[in-house]
C-alpha positions in Angstrom: 0.0 0.0 0.0 2.8 2.4 0.9 4.5 1.6 -2.4 1.4 2.9 -4.2 0.9 5.8 -1.7 -2.4 4.3 -0.5 -3.9 4.5 2.9 -5.6 1.5 4.6 -9.1 1.3 3.2 -12.2 1.8 5.4 -14.5 -0.1 2.9 -15.8 -3.6 3.4 -13.4 -6.1 1.9 -13.3 -9.6 0.4 -10.2 -11.6 0.8 -8.7 -14.8 -0.7 -5.6 -16.4 1.0 -3.8 -19.2 -0.8 -1.0 -20.9 1.2 1.3 -23.3 -0.6 3.6 -25.6 1.3 6.6 -27.5 0.2 6.2 -31.2 -0.4 8.5 -33.0 2.2 11.6 -34.4 0.6 11.4 -37.5 2.8 8.1 -38.7 1.3 7.9 -41.5 -1.1 7.5 -40.8 -4.8 3.9 -42.0 -4.7 3.0 -39.7 -1.8 4.8 -36.7 -3.4 2.8 -37.4 -6.6 -0.4 -37.4 -4.6 0.5 -34.1 -3.0 1.3 -32.5 -6.3 -2.0 -33.8 -7.8 -4.0 -32.2 -4.9 -5.1 -35.7 -3.6 -3.6 -35.0 -0.2 -3.4 -31.7 1.6 -1.3 -30.2 4.5 -2.6 -30.9 7.9 -0.7 -28.3 9.9 -0.9 -25.4 10.3 -4.7 -25.2 10.8 -6.5 -23.1 8.2 -7.9 -20.8 10.9 -4.4 -20.0 12.1 -3.3 -19.1 8.6 -6.3 -16.7 8.3 -5.6 -15.2 11.7 -1.9 -14.5 10.9 -2.7 -12.9 7.6 -5.7 -10.8 8.8 -3.7 -9.6 11.8 -0.8 -8.7 9.5 -3.0 -6.6 7.2 -4.6 -4.6 10.1 -3.7 -1.0 9.7 -1.8 -1.7 6.5 -4.3 -2.8 3.8 -7.5 -2.2 5.8 -8.2 -0.2 9.0 -9.5 -3.3 10.9 -10.0 -7.0 10.0 -13.6 -6.6 11.1 -14.1 -5.1 7.6 -13.6 -8.4 5.9 -17.0 -9.8 5.2 -16.0 -12.7 2.8 -12.9 -14.8 3.4 -11.7 -17.9 1.5 -8.6 -19.7 2.6 -6.9 -22.5 0.6 -3.9 -24.6 1.6 -2.1 -27.1 -0.6 1.3 -28.6 -1.4 3.2 -27.1 -4.3 6.7 -27.2 -5.9 7.2 -23.6 -4.9 5.9 -22.7 -1.4 4.4 -19.3 -1.2 1.5 -17.2 0.3 -0.7 -15.3 -2.1 -3.4 -12.9 -0.9 -6.0 -11.0 -2.8 -8.0 -8.2 -1.2 -10.8 -6.5 -3.0 -13.1 -3.6 -2.0 
């Protein structure tokens, strides 16, 4: 937001959080293939903890307060490249 000279929004927001986790190297080839094909998903961390961390991090930065978020979707999966992608719209 600061990069674009924007202040935290006061408007209601929708948010999508996509958390991608590294496939453990110690897994068998079959289990790695199942993770890559979205047949198995990460157990930990819990999805609500992912949402809490991201929402708390965006408080006062993207939106004034996380109470403004009226629609939230959180996905977690295994991927070749671990990352966290968030989209906020208002």
